[in-house]
C-alpha positions as CSV (number, residue, x, y, z in Angstrom):
1,M,79.2,73.8,118.1
2,T,82.2,76.2,117.8
3,V,82.4,75.6,114.0
4,H,78.7,76.3,113.7
5,I,79.1,79.7,115.4
6,V,82.0,80.7,113.3
7,W,80.1,79.6,110.1
8,M,77.1,81.7,111.2
9,Y,79.2,84.9,111.7
10,W,81.8,84.6,108.9
11,W,80.5,87.8,107.4
12,L,81.7,89.9,110.4
13,I,85.2,89.6,109.0
14,F,84.3,92.4,106.5
15,P,83.0,95.1,108.8
16,I,85.7,94.4,111.4
17,G,88.4,94.5,108.7
18,F,87.0,97.8,107.4
19,L,87.0,99.3,110.9
20,L,90.6,98.2,111.5
21,S,91.7,99.6,108.2
22,R,90.1,102.9,108.9
23,I,91.8,103.1,112.4
24,V,95.2,102.4,110.7
25,H,94.4,105.1,108.1
26,M,93.5,107.7,110.7
27,F,96.6,107.0,112.7
28,L,98.9,107.3,109.6
29,Y,97.1,110.4,108.4
30,S,97.5,112.1,111.8
31,A,101.2,111.3,111.8
32,Y,101.5,112.8,108.3
33,E,99.6,116.0,109.4
34,R,101.7,116.3,112.5
35,K,105.0,116.1,110.4
36,R,103.6,118.7,108.0
37,L,102.7,121.1,110.7
38,D,106.2,120.7,112.2
39,V,107.7,121.7,108.8
40,L,105.4,124.7,108.7
41,K,106.5,125.7,112.2
42,A,110.1,125.3,111.2
43,Y,109.6,127.7,108.3
44,I,107.8,130.2,110.4
45,D,110.4,130.0,113.2
46,K,113.2,130.7,110.8
47,G,111.3,133.6,109.3
48,K,111.3,132.2,105.7
49,D,108.4,132.2,103.3
50,V,106.4,129.0,103.4
51,P,106.0,127.3,100.0
52,P,102.4,127.5,98.6
53,A,102.2,123.7,98.4
54,L,102.3,123.5,102.2
55,Y,99.4,126.0,102.5
56,R,97.3,124.3,99.9
57,D,95.4,121.9,102.2
58,L,95.0,124.1,105.2
């Protein structure tokens, strides 16, 4: 019986895998953005000019 249920819903691996990969991507991207904003804040706190590459995606 259990094997039959697993066999019927094997295709759920794909949407669940996609959702998990998107969650990991969102977590990693937010950590990247947080670090980038910390660098911007450090430049501004020191009174230095911020490189244009850091402003590019704002």
